[in-house]
Every structure is written in C-alpha cells, then in structure tokens.
ZAMARGU-4260 file (C-alpha; in steps of 0.2 Angstrom, whole numbers, plus 5000, padded with zeros to 4 digits):
<rodrens>
0) 4826/5083/5014 | 4823/5070/5027 | 4822/5074/5045 | 4824/5062/5059 | 4821/5063/5077
5) 4835/5057/5088 | 4834/5040/5096 | 4845/5025/5099 | 4832/5012/5096 | 4842/4999/5105
10) 4856/4997/5118 | 4865/4983/5110 | 4872/4981/5092 | 4884/4970/5083 | 4893/4984/5074
15) 4891/5003/5078 | 4897/5014/5063 | 4902/5032/5069 | 4899/5044/5055 | 4885/5046/5041
20) 4895/5052/5026 | 4895/5041/5010 | 4908/5029/5017 | 4899/5025/5034 | 4882/5024/5025
25) 4890/5012/5012 | 4897/5001/5026 | 4880/5000/5034 | 4872/4996/5018 | 4884/4982/5014
30) 4884/4974/5031 | 4865/4974/5032 | 4863/4968/5014 | 4875/4953/5018 | 4863/4948/5032
35) 4872/4956/5048 | 4859/4959/5061 | 4860/4974/5073 | 4870/4987/5062 | 4868/5004/5070
40) 4875/5020/5062 | 4877/5036/5073 | 4878/5053/5064 | 4881/5068/5075 | 4871/5080/5063
45) 4863/5074/5047 | 4868/5061/5034 | 4881/5068/5021 | 4886/5082/5033 | 4905/5085/5032
50) 4915/5082/5016 | 4902/5072/5007 | 4889/5085/5003 | 4901/5097/4995 | 4911/5085/4985
55) 4912/5087/4966 | 4907/5068/4965 | 4919/5062/4952 | 4920/5044/4948 | 4934/5035/4939
60) 4940/5018/4935 | 4958/5025/4934 | 4970/5022/4949 | 4989/5022/4947 | 4989/5008/4961
65) 4984/4990/4957 | 4972/4985/4971 | 4962/5001/4972 | 4957/4999/4954 | 4946/4985/4961
70) 4938/4997/4974 | 4934/5010/4960 | 4927/4997/4948 | 4915/4990/4962 | 4909/5007/4966
75) 4905/5012/4948 | 4896/4995/4945 | 4886/4997/4962 | 4881/5015/4957 | 4875/5010/4940
80) 4862/4999/4948 | 4858/5008/4964 | 4843/5018/4958 | 4835/5002/4951 | 4838/4993/4968
85) 4832/5007/4980 | 4820/5018/4970 | 4831/5033/4974 | 4838/5043/4960 | 4857/5045/4961
90) 4861/5058/4948 | 4874/5047/4940 | 4882/5053/4923 | 4894/5042/4914 | 4901/5053/4899
95) 4919/5045/4902 | 4934/5054/4906 | 4951/5059/4898 | 4967/5063/4906 | 4977/5074/4895
100) 4995/5072/4891 | 5004/5088/4885 | 5022/5083/4888 | 5032/5068/4881 | 5035/5062/4899
105) 5017/5062/4902 | 5014/5051/4887 | 5027/5039/4894 | 5017/5039/4910 | 5001/5034/4901
110) 5010/5020/4893 | 5017/5014/4910 | 4999/5015/4916 | 4992/5006/4901 | 5003/4991/4905
115) 4996/4990/4923 | 4978/4991/4916 | 4979/4976/4904 | 4976/4963/4917 | 4962/4972/4925
120) 4944/4971/4918 | 4941/4989/4917 | 4941/4998/4900 | 4955/5010/4898 | 4963/5016/4881
125) 4977/5027/4876 | 4970/5038/4862 | 4976/5050/4849 | 4974/5069/4849 | 4961/5067/4835
130) 4950/5055/4846 | 4952/5067/4861 | 4946/5082/4850 | 4931/5071/4844 | 4926/5067/4862
135) 4929/5085/4869 | 4928/5097/4854 | 4930/5113/4865 | 4949/5109/4869 | 4964/5119/4862
140) 4972/5105/4853 | 4989/5114/4852 | 4993/5107/4869 | 4987/5089/4867 | 4999/5075/4863
145) 4988/5060/4869 | 4974/5055/4881 | 4971/5042/4893 | 4952/5037/4891 | 4941/5028/4903
150) 4924/5027/4894 | 4914/5022/4910 | 4919/5037/4921 | 4909/5052/4926 | 4901/5060/4941
155) 4887/5057/4953 | 4877/5068/4965 | 4885/5064/4982 | 4869/5068/4992 | 4858/5057/4982
160) 4871/5043/4982 | 4871/5043/5001 | 4853/5044/5002 | 4851/5029/4991 | 4863/5019/5001
165) 4854/5024/5017 | 4837/5018/5009 | 4845/5002/5004 | 4853/5000/5022 | 4837/5003/5031
170) 4828/4991/5019 | 4840/4977/5024 | 4837/4981/5043 | 4851/4993/5047 | 4847/5008/5059
175) 4853/5025/5054 | 4851/5036/5069 | 4854/5055/5069 | 4857/5068/5076 | 4866/5057/5089
180) 4883/5062/5095 | 4896/5050/5101 | 4903/5057/5117 | 4914/5043/5124 | 4920/5026/5120
185) 4925/5013/5133 | 4933/4996/5129 | 4928/4982/5140 | 4939/4968/5145 | 4930/4955/5134
190) 4934/4966/5119 | 4917/4974/5117 | 4913/4993/5117 | 4902/5005/5126 | 4897/5019/5115
195) 4891/5034/5125 | 4879/5046/5118 | 4868/5060/5126 | 4853/5047/5123 | 4862/5033/5132
200) 4874/5019/5130 | 4875/5006/5116 | 4885/4990/5119 | 4894/4985/5103 | 4904/4970/5098
205) 4914/4981/5086 | 4915/5000/5082 | 4920/5007/5065 | 4926/5025/5064 | 4920/5033/5048
210) 4919/5050/5055 | 4928/5060/5041 | 4936/5076/5048 | 4930/5071/5065 | 4939/5055/5064
215) 4953/5062/5075 | 4941/5067/5089 | 4934/5049/5089 | 4952/5042/5089 | 4957/5053/5104
220) 4943/5046/5114 | 4953/5029/5115 | 4970/5037/5115 | 4974/5036/5096 | 4982/5050/5086
225) 4975/5047/5069 | 4987/5056/5056 | 4974/5066/5047 | 4972/5084/5042 | 4959/5094/5033
230) 4964/5103/5017 | 4954/5117/5009 | 4948/5111/4992 | 4940/5123/4980 | 4930/5121/4964
235) 4921/5134/4953 | 4905/5132/4944 | 4901/5143/4929 | 4885/5150/4922 | 4878/5144/4905
240) 4891/5143/4891 | 4883/5144/4874 | 4895/5132/4866 | 4892/5119/4880 | 4873/5121/4879
245) 4874/5118/4860 | 4882/5101/4862 | 4872/5085/4858 | 4880/5074/4871 | 4888/5077/4888
250) 4907/5081/4888 | 4918/5069/4896 | 4927/5074/4912 | 4945/5080/4908 | 4960/5080/4919
255) 4973/5092/4913 | 4988/5085/4922 | 5000/5099/4919 | 4987/5112/4923 | 4983/5102/4939
260) 4964/5103/4938 | 4948/5093/4934 | 4934/5100/4923 | 4917/5093/4919 | 4901/5098/4913
265) 4888/5105/4925 | 4871/5107/4917 | 4875/5120/4903 | 4891/5126/4911 | 4907/5119/4917
270) 4913/5114/4934 | 4932/5116/4937 | 4943/5110/4952 | 4961/5114/4954 | 4975/5107/4966
275) 4987/5121/4970 | 5005/5118/4974 | 5011/5114/4991 | 5016/5132/4994 | 4999/5139/4989
280) 4987/5126/4996 | 4979/5129/5013 | 4978/5117/5028 | 4965/5119/5041 | 4978/5115/5054
285) 4969/5124/5069 | 4957/5109/5068 | 4971/5097/5072 | 4977/5107/5087 | 4961/5113/5094
290) 4948/5101/5086 | 4934/5104/5074 | 4923/5118/5079 | 4908/5109/5087 | 4894/5116/5076
295) 4904/5113/5059 | 4894/5101/5048 | 4887/5109/5032 | 4897/5125/5032 | 4910/5130/5020
300) 4927/5140/5021 | 4929/5157/5013 | 4934/5155/4995 | 4950/5162/4988 | 4951/5164/4970
305) 4968/5172/4970 | 4975/5156/4977 | 4969/5146/4961 | 4972/5160/4948 | 4986/5151/4939
310) 4975/5136/4937 | 4960/5146/4931 | 4972/5154/4918 | 4978/5136/4913 | 4960/5130/4911
315) 4956/5145/4900 | 4970/5141/4889 | 4965/5123/4887 | 4947/5126/4886 | 4945/5143/4878
320) 4926/5145/4880 | 4930/5147/4899 | 4937/5165/4895 | 4919/5172/4892 | 4911/5162/4906
325) 4904/5169/4923 | 4908/5161/4939 | 4892/5159/4948 | 4898/5148/4963 | 4914/5144/4972
330) 4914/5130/4984 | 4928/5129/4997 | 4926/5115/5009 | 4937/5103/5020 | 4943/5086/5013
335) 4953/5075/5025 | 4970/5070/5020 | 4981/5056/5027 | 5000/5059/5024 | 5000/5049/5008
340) 4983/5054/5002 | 4977/5036/5003 | 4963/5032/5016 | 4966/5021/5032 | 4954/5006/5031
345) 4953/4990/5042 | 4956/4985/5060 | 4968/4995/5071 | 4983/4987/5079 | 4983/4989/5098
350) 4965/4991/5101 | 4953/4976/5100 | 4938/4977/5088 | 4941/4995/5083 | 4940/4997/5064
355) 4943/5013/5053 | 4938/5019/5036 | 4945/5037/5037 | 4956/5049/5028 | 4947/5049/5011
360) 4953/5062/4999 | 4942/5054/4986 | 4927/5047/4996 | 4914/5047/4983 | 4923/5035/4971
365) 4930/5024/4986 | 4913/5023/4996 | 4905/5009/4987 | 4920/4998/4986 | 4927/5001/5003
370) 4909/4998/5011 | 4910/4981/5002 | 4928/4977/5006 | 4926/4981/5025 | 4909/4972/5026
375) 4917/4956/5018 | 4932/4957/5030 | 4921/4960/5045 | 4910/4945/5041 | 4923/4933/5034
380) 4938/4936/5046 | 4950/4941/5033 | 4951/4954/5019 | 4943/4948/5002 | 4959/4954/4993
385) 4975/4963/4997 | 4975/4982/5001 | 4991/4983/5012 | 4993/5001/5005 | 4977/5006/5015
390) 4982/4997/5031 | 4979/5010/5045 | 4994/5001/5053 | 5006/5008/5040 | 5008/5023/5052
395) 5015/5023/5069 | 5021/5033/5084 | 5034/5041/5072 | 5019/5050/5062 | 5019/5067/5071
400) 5007/5081/5068 | 5021/5091/5059 | 5025/5076/5048 | 5006/5074/5044 | 5005/5092/5039
405) 5020/5092/5028 | 5015/5076/5019 | 4997/5082/5017 | 5003/5098/5009 | 5015/5088/4998
410) 5002/5075/4993 | 4989/5089/4989 | 5001/5098/4978 | 5007/5083/4970 | 4990/5077/4965
415) 4993/5077/4946 | 5012/5075/4947 | 5020/5062/4935 | 5020/5045/4944 | 5037/5037/4941
420) 5042/5020/4946 | 5052/5019/4962 | 5045/5036/4967 | 5052/5045/4982 | 5043/5060/4991
425) 5054/5071/5002 | 5043/5082/5013 | 5043/5078/5032 | 5059/5068/5031 | 5068/5061/5040
430) 5056/5057/5054 | 5062/5053/5072 | 5063/5035/5066 | 5081/5034/5059 | 5093/5020/5061
435) 5109/5022/5071 | 5118/5023/5055 | 5108/5037/5047 | 5119/5052/5051 | 5134/5042/5046
440) 5127/5036/5029 | 5115/5050/5023 | 5128/5060/5013 | 5135/5044/5005 | 5119/5037/4997
445) 5102/5040/4990 | 5089/5036/5004 | 5073/5028/5002 | 5058/5029/5014 | 5051/5013/5022
450) 5038/5015/5036 | 5045/5030/5043 | 5063/5024/5041 | 5077/5031/5030 | 5086/5016/5021
455) 5100/5017/5008 | 5094/5013/4990 | 5111/5014/4982 | 5128/5022/4986 | 5138/5036/4978
460) 5155/5035/4971 | 5165/5051/4965 | 5161/5048/4947 | 5142/5045/4949 | 5128/5057/4945
465) 5121/5058/4962 | 5103/5062/4969 | 5086/5057/4965 | 5083/5057/4946 | 5067/5047/4943
470) 5063/5040/4925 | 5053/5027/4916 | 5069/5020/4909 | 5086/5015/4917 | 5093/5030/4926
475) 5107/5037/4937 | 5107/5022/4949 | 5108/5008/4936 | 5127/5007/4935 | 5131/5010/4953
480) 5118/4996/4958 | 5128/4984/4946 | 5144/4989/4955 | 5136/4985/4972 | 5129/4968/4965
485) 5147/4964/4960 | 5154/4969/4977 | 5142/4956/4986 | 5145/4942/4973 | 5164/4944/4972
490) 5169/4952/4989 | 5158/4957/5003 | 5145/4971/5006 | 5136/4978/5022 | 5118/4984/5022
495) 5108/4993/5035 | 5092/4982/5038 | 5086/4991/5054 | 5069/4995/5047 | 5064/4976/5048
500) 5049/4974/5060 | 5056/4964/5075 | 5046/4955/5089 | 5050/4945/5104 | 5038/4931/5109
505) 5040/4921/5125 | 5029/4912/5138 | 5023/4895/5142 | 5012/4894/5126 | 5024/4902/5114
510) 5028/4886/5105 | 5009/4881/5104 | 5005/4899/5097 | 5018/4899/5083 | 5014/4881/5078
515) 4996/4887/5076 | 5000/4903/5067 | 5013/4897/5055 | 5012/4884/5041 | 5031/4879/5044
520) 5037/4869/5059 | 5043/4878/5074 | 5062/4880/5073 | 5073/4871/5087 | 5083/4881/5099
525) 5097/4890/5090 | 5089/4888/5073 | 5079/4900/5061 | 5067/4897/5047 | 5056/4906/5035
530) 5038/4904/5040 | 5021/4910/5033 | 5005/4915/5042 | 4990/4911/5031 | 4973/4917/5032
535) 4958/4904/5035 | 4956/4904/5016 | 4974/4899/5013 | 4981/4915/5007 | 4998/4922/5012
540) 4995/4935/5026 | 5013/4937/5030 | 5031/4930/5029 | 5043/4931/5044 | 5059/4923/5049
545) 5057/4914/5065 | 5072/4910/5077 | 5071/4901/5094 | 5084/4910/5104 | 5081/4901/5120
550) 5069/4887/5125 | 5052/4895/5122 | 5059/4912/5117 | 5058/4918/5099 | 5062/4932/5088
555) 5051/4936/5074 | 5057/4947/5059 | 5046/4954/5046 | 5048/4968/5032 | 5047/4986/5037
560) 5030/4989/5028 | 5021/4975/5037 | 5027/4978/5055 | 5010/4982/5063 | 5000/4973/5050
565) 5008/4957/5056 | 5009/4961/5075 | 4990/4965/5074 | 4986/4948/5067 | 4997/4939/5080
570) 4990/4949/5094 | 4972/4945/5088 | 4977/4926/5088 | 4984/4927/5106 | 4967/4935/5112
575) 4956/4923/5102 | 4966/4907/5109 | 4970/4914/5126 | 4988/4910/5124 | 4999/4913/5139
580) 5013/4923/5130 | 5021/4940/5130 | 5025/4949/5114 | 5037/4964/5114 | 5039/4975/5098
585) 5058/4978/5097 | 5058/4987/5080 | 5064/5004/5086 | 5076/4998/5099 | 5085/4986/5088
590) 5097/4989/5074 | 5101/4976/5060 | 5116/4975/5049 | 5118/4963/5035 | 5135/4957/5030
595) 5136/4946/5014 | 5148/4940/5001 | 5162/4927/4999 | 5173/4936/5012 | 5159/4938/5025
600) 5165/4924/5037 | 5183/4929/5035 | 5180/4947/5041 | 5168/4943/5055 | 5179/4930/5061
605) 5192/4943/5065 | 5180/4951/5077 | 5175/4936/5088 | 5183/4921/5096 | 5167/4911/5092
610) 5170/4898/5078 | 5161/4904/5063 | 5166/4890/5051 | 5153/4881/5041 | 5154/4866/5052
615) 5151/4876/5068 | 5139/4890/5062 | 5128/4882/5049 | 5116/4890/5037 | 5100/4895/5046
620) 5107/4894/5063 | 5106/4908/5076 | 5116/4912/5091 | 5122/4926/5103 | 5140/4931/5102
625) 5151/4946/5104 | 5159/4955/5089 | 5172/4967/5094 | 5165/4967/5112 | 5147/4971/5105
630) 5133/4959/5110 | 5124/4953/5094 | 5111/4940/5089 | 5119/4933/5073 | 5108/4923/5061
635) 5117/4915/5046 | 5104/4920/5033 | 5105/4933/5019 | 5092/4939/5007 | 5106/4940/4994
640) 5108/4921/4994 | 5126/4923/4997 | 5136/4918/5012 | 5130/4931/5025 | 5124/4935/5042
645) 5111/4947/5049 | 5117/4955/5065 | 5104/4961/5078 | 5110/4973/5091 | 5105/4988/5102
650) 5102/5003/5090 | 5115/5013/5100 | 5128/5001/5096 | 5125/5002/5077 | 5139/5015/5073
655) 5152/5005/5083 | 5148/4988/5076 | 5147/4995/5058 | 5164/5004/5060 | 5172/4988/5067
660) 5166/4978/5053 | 5172/4991/5040 | 5188/4992/5048 | 5191/4973/5049 | 5186/4972/5030
665) 5198/4984/5023 | 5210/4971/5016 | 5196/4962/5008 | 5189/4978/5000 | 5173/4979/5010
670) 5160/4991/5004 | 5141/4997/5007 | 5127/4991/4996 | 5108/4996/4996 | 5091/4989/4994
675) 5091/4990/4975 | 5106/4979/4973 | 5098/4967/4986 | 5082/4966/4975 | 5093/4961/4960
680) 5102/4948/4970 | 5086/4940/4978 | 5078/4940/4961 | 5092/4930/4953 | 5091/4918/4967
685) 5073/4915/4964 | 5068/4922/4982 | 5050/4928/4983 | 5045/4944/4992 | 5030/4947/5002
690) 5019/4960/4995 | 5025/4955/4977 | 5025/4937/4974 | 5014/4933/4988 | 5000/4942/4998
695) 4982/4940/5003 | 4978/4938/4984 | 4989/4922/4982 | 4991/4905/4990 | 5008/4898/4995
700) 5006/4883/4982 | 5004/4894/4967 | 5018/4905/4973 | 5030/4891/4974 | 5032/4891/4993
705) 5028/4872/4996 | 5045/4870/5004 | 5040/4881/5018 | 5023/4874/5021 | 5022/4858/5031
710) 5004/4853/5027 | 5007/4836/5036 | 5013/4844/5053 | 5002/4838/5067 | 4996/4856/5072
715) 4980/4862/5064 | 4988/4879/5058 | 4977/4893/5051 | 4973/4889/5033 | 4978/4871/5034
720) 4961/4864/5029 | 4959/4877/5015 | 4976/4872/5008 | 4971/4854/5007 | 4956/4859/4997
725) 4967/4870/4985 | 4979/4856/4983 | 4965/4844/4979 | 4956/4855/4966 | 4973/4859/4957
730) 4980/4876/4953 | 4974/4887/4939 | 4989/4898/4939 | 5007/4897/4944 | 5022/4909/4948
735) 5035/4908/4934 | 5052/4915/4932 | 5055/4925/4916 | 5070/4932/4906 | 5066/4946/4895
740) 5074/4954/4879 | 5072/4972/4883 | 5082/4988/4878 | 5083/5003/4890 | 5069/4998/4902
745) 5066/4984/4915 | 5051/4976/4922 | 5047/4980/4940 | 5031/4972/4944 | 5012/4973/4939
750) 5015/4974/4920 | 5004/4964/4908 | 5010/4947/4902 | 5004/4943/4884 | 5002/4927/4874
755) 4994/4925/4857 | 4988/4943/4857 | 4979/4942/4874 | 4984/4947/4891 | 4985/4931/4901
760) 4994/4937/4917 | 5005/4949/4926 | 5022/4951/4933 | 5025/4953/4951 | 5042/4960/4952
765) 5057/4962/4941 | 5074/4970/4939 | 5090/4969/4928 | 5100/4954/4931 | 5118/4959/4931
770) 5124/4941/4930 | 5114/4937/4914 | 5115/4955/4908 | 5096/4954/4904 | 5080/4958/4912
775) 5072/4946/4925 | 5054/4945/4932 | 5042/4934/4942 | 5025/4933/4934 | 5008/4924/4937
780) 5002/4914/4922 | 4989/4900/4918 | 4996/4883/4923 | 4996/4877/4905 | 5008/4892/4900
785) 5020/4889/4915 | 5032/4876/4908 | 5050/4880/4906 | 5054/4886/4888 | 5037/4894/4886
790) 5037/4910/4875 | 5027/4924/4882 | 5028/4943/4880 | 5029/4957/4894 | 5022/4974/4890
795) 5034/4989/4895 | 5030/5007/4891 | 5018/5002/4877 | 5029/4989/4868 | 5028/4970/4870
800) 5045/4962/4873 | 5049/4944/4871 | 5050/4934/4887 | 5054/4915/4891 | 5050/4905/4906
805) 5066/4898/4913 | 5071/4886/4927 | 5074/4895/4943 | 5085/4901/4950 | 5096/4909/4938
810) 5110/4909/4951 | 5111/4896/4964 | 5112/4901/4982 | 5129/4900/4991 | 5123/4885/5003
815) 5117/4875/4987 | 5133/4879/4978 | 5143/4872/4994 | 5132/4857/4995 | 5135/4853/4976
820) 5154/4856/4978 | 5155/4844/4992 | 5146/4831/4981 | 5160/4835/4968 | 5148/4843/4956
825) 5152/4860/4948 | 5138/4872/4952 | 5131/4886/4941 | 5135/4903/4949
</rodrens>
C-alpha cells in the first residue's frame, strides 16, 4: 500500500481534478498521456477511497444504449494493455459473460439488443441453451431459454486498476496529491479558479469534479445542487465450492435478469450481487440532507441479508451448488446514483470551466472510456463523439432532492428490468415543470417525460385500450396514432409544444454572434429559419429555429432535451468572443401550442383581425398578434409539414388560448394530437431530427442538410473551414430514406442495415407510415449503396426485412404542394 505525504507541489495548474477514484485517476492519466502539462489531482484521503475500492469490478461490452458501447469498448481495450504499459498488475479476468433469458419477452429483448450490436465492433452473440450450459455447466437449465454472450467481458480488481492508471499518470507528468482536501472553490472574473486547500491555493484554468459520493459537496461550494444520491449496494462472497474448484476454466460472469443479480467466480468460490426492488433497496439519504460524514472513506455500511434473501433464493435455484456454500463475506457500500442511473459527464452550464464526471453507478467499466472521452473534449474543444445522454445539463432546477431519491430508487430496482422501446418510467412524476395544459390534458392521454416536462404522446378515445403498454411490437397506441395522423392531414390538430427550449438573444452584437454561431444566414426581421450550430470539426452540435422578432432581438428555439446543452455552447461563445449581448432563458415562462392541418388558417382567422392569408402571412414568417385577446408570437412553421403555426405565449395564458382555439374549431372537427403522430408526420416529410439523423457524430452534408448550410456566406462561422475540407474529400456515407416490408414491428432507429450478408450501416429513426401503409426509416449507408432503388435489409427482432432506398420525401410538405399547384402541377400528397 503506497503512502504519500500531503503537498501541493505547485500553485498553478492547467487542470485540477478533484477526487482520486478510478474515474478521476483515469482522467489524469489520459490528459497527461495526451501531453497536457500541469495536471493536478487532489484526493482528500487516499486513491480508491469511496466507491472504487469496494466495487465488484465487472467489465462488459454490453450496454443497451448506443454511444456508451464505445465507452465500454475503450475501457476494456485499455485494461487489456495497462499492465504491460505501466508494469502494474491489474488482476483482469476475461472469461466472458452471459445474460440469461428465462422468459419469451426476454428473448425478444435480446433480439432487440442484437440488432443494435451489429453495427458496433464489439463481439456479442445470441446463444442457445446448449451453448449456455457448455460455457457455465453449473446452471439449472430448466430455466434457460437463451443467452446473450459477450466473450470479452469479465472483471478487474478496482484497486489494482486505479493504481496502474495512477502509475501511468505520474509517468506522463501528472501530479497526484493526497491526502489533500478541497475546502473551497472561487471562480475569478477571467474564468479561472482558485482551489483552496489546507496546504494553500492552486490557481487552475479549469476544474473537474470527479469526487464520487462527495460530488454534491464540491458542487455546493459553487452553488450547484448536483442530483446525486448514494444507494446501498451489497454483494456476497462464498467460501470454496468443490464443483467450482474442479473446473478447468474460469466460469463466465452471469446476469440472471429475472432473479436480478450478477454472479461470477471469485477464486474457488462465487461472488454474487443483487439489485433489490425499489421498495426494498436502501438509500443513504441522510448524506444528501446532512452531507457525507467527514471521515467516511474506506468504511462500509452494515450488511442486511434479509433485504436480499429473495435474490439469494433465486440464485440458489439457478446455480444449485450455492445451496451448500458458506458466505464468508458480505460487502455493503455506497454507490452514487443519478436519477436515471447514467453518469453526468462534461462541462456544466452556468459555470465557466467547471467540468464533471460524477454519478457513476458502474464506475469501473466507465472509468477508462470516460477518462479518454473527457480528455479529448478538454483538449480539442469539442466532444469526440455524441454522448448527449450523459450531458450534466440534462437536469435543471426542476430536479429536486425528492425527485432524485424517487428516481434513484426506481433506477436501482429496475436495473434488470426488460428494456422496451419508447420506455417510460413513472417515479417522481410529474415534476414542478408542467406546462399550463397539464392538468387539463393529463386524464385524456398517455404522457411522455421530456427533460422534466410531461408531454402528450397520444390521446385516448372511449374505445381505446388506455395506459402504458410497452411492447417490442405494435401496441395499444398504434391505431390511435393513425387516427391523430389522419386528423392533422385531413382536418386540424393541436399539440402542446411547451417543452421546447426557448431563448431570447438581444444586444448590439446579436446579429454578429448568430452569424458566427450558425451555418445558415441570419433571418431578417419578421422571418424565421432553421439553423445549425456546428463544432469546429464540422459536426452538428445543435439544430434551432431562429426568428428575428425586432431589429437585433431574436428568439431561438430548440428541442426539450437539448435546452441547457445548447445554451451552454452559446454562452461559451459569447464569453470567448466578448459579444455584447443579453441571453434570457424563457423555457419555463413560455408556453407553446402547435396548430396544424388544412383548416388551421380558417380556425385561427376566427380569433384575430390580423390577415393570416398566404399572401400576408407567408411560410417561415413570424409576428406578434392577438388571438382572442391573448398576446402570442406566431411563427408559420410546423414540424408536421402541414399548414400550421407555432404559437408562443405566457405559460399562464395556455389554458385560455387552447380553449379559444378548440372552441373556434368545433365546426371543422378540431382535435388533439401527440408526439408519436408528430414523429410519423415529420418522417413522411423527410424532416431530420437532432439526436437521430444528426448530432456530434454526423456532419450536415452526409445528413442532407445542405439547404440550411450557407457555406459561402461572408461570416466565418464555426465549422466552416472543416466543412470545406469535408466537401473536398467527398462523403463516405449518406443518409438515405427507406421503405420496409415488415409485419407487426416497425423500425425506430439504431437498427442494423444489411447488404449481401454484411452489416453496412444503421437506421437513425423510423415509424409506420400511415399514408403508405408500410414502415419508413432514415439510415446511414455507404455512398455507393445510397442510390434510389437500392435494395437493402433492416434487422428487426432477429429477422432481416427487405428495404428499398426511395426518393424523399414520401409526402410533400404543404408549402411545396401549394407552390406546385400555383404552377399548375398536381403534387403527390
């Protein structure tokens, strides 16, 4: 065991990392290895104190999400070569791992996961019960229907791993100082930090909070309430089991999903860790209210076998040799959970040069990849790939302590639950962030959760099967969504769009700022356009609608999930360029209603004296007007692609405005529609969605966004030079538009696309097309396979369905149809 005498070593640093668990040490290692001078890590007690030292150390290539697979994959590849590089043993075992399916629904889930694995380089197989038994001969095979097998999986000793990373970090010049406690943080006007410790102050260009279950304490020093809570996780180690000792090769790790536990070999015995239900699991909530006890580092909680007894019984049934084994050790320690179980990684909105890597429920498998990911982002100025699901800015003021506790409880209990498409989880809802229409609509529809908001997915009629009924196939919402689709195409529909992120930007430099931020031109006063913020490498960081309401005053609108993600990027640009502007986040104060369909104009015209005719209020124009005496900012735009307006108004006016519109539209048969119908409508029109067709993994040219990118505009917008190079080199892949011949299942994105027996790409989003009566999807494929008429296959639930590249869009937008009609052509609807 190494000891270190406390010292600061220096009074200035480029980056100060606070916390010496595996994540913090990995970041120090990667930054120093990449050549960053002056990396200092401060740890209050000793390296690995906290959650790292007592972790079970599991490593797996598997992740149900898409982008996190890359993090897992990098971690394992790093751990494989770390011993050779640093000379420190890491105790890495790779016997593989098997997730066990013992219900038909679970087999469907494995097939669903397999189609998401095909376009990733990691090995993953769906295996038969016979193969499961061959790999793990001690199982009760009566319960096994299939296995999901990752051959490269295993487990590593967390202490040794951290020490090897620490050795590597020091070798490359990083300073790891402990025991040194951070007692205060002061941000200076130039964006640098003063990090106060009992040994003096370090001035840092940036600080990174990797403090594990102390992360909340560090956040509080600068006025942030990080939504984190420690949970009690227990695992049990047995004495030698003769049948295990007799084996020639190490057993793979198994995860019995119905029994909700993991189990692996530990020397000649077994180690077994369950996840109890949300009713039984235990939170250390006193740490949230009163702070972590000052001395807590390598202590444990008292174990409680009664709490995990049903899981022990399930494990004894699945692995009968456990019945005769003695428990020699029970570990019960704190693991920090965020509300959705995913960590918070990246720069934080509202505070300059403050980064986080906190809330790791699975820190060991994430440590290597997150260290590399953050190091790249810090050094390059943009993330190496998209990880929006880990954005710390996905939470906001609405994330209360009660919400965090309810969600952590649910997330822990749901660790091994079936992961369905379009999954909803209901604990902690609604938050305080409800739209003005929530109380009016909540009993009439199935609500979805978007960045704290409740938003209607689809609406009920008396004959419908109501409620949330998740499935891998078409389910109870399928026909109602078709009804809402028809409503918008043939009559008129109203949708609550209040969750949009909404910012006001004004000031002497506002035009100059937006011209530099966006690849599109700045819209004229009274006009709106769709604009993209690109990264320096030319990737699509964000998509917003931009309206110039008054000279130099703009309204920017983005999706609910990217509100603070986009705001942080804009604020950073303002600081960097010293632009004279004011930015106001109006998201919570402002409601939005979308009205769309052939009768939209007719109905709204009844409520205002303003001329809404096509000649007077053109597509992509914006203006202030009164509807039924309620002030609104109306933009003639609709993500449905039909005639429509978005109506921005004070949240407290939502009910009055909605009621007036519904009342005015009685004769025309007005009705509600939700986001599922909106998705089907936008896909038919060929509209891209940020986070699906475009993100930090894609450039606007391959995504087919040339129309919105004015590469020749005079302003040197961010990403312009990179785009010119991308254009010069030519594209390797393109976004294509596919129709599919399916049965009772539809694509939704991230499925593998096949050609000639090989996976050649992936879908980005999909849905059933109610107009063509078949499935529709966007997909990225190699340029040579992107021509209209190209035959491909899309894998859904273990079966490859025929797909054809078609010309987009399937249905022309209303403005295009009108333009063609004026020319005397008959447009396709």
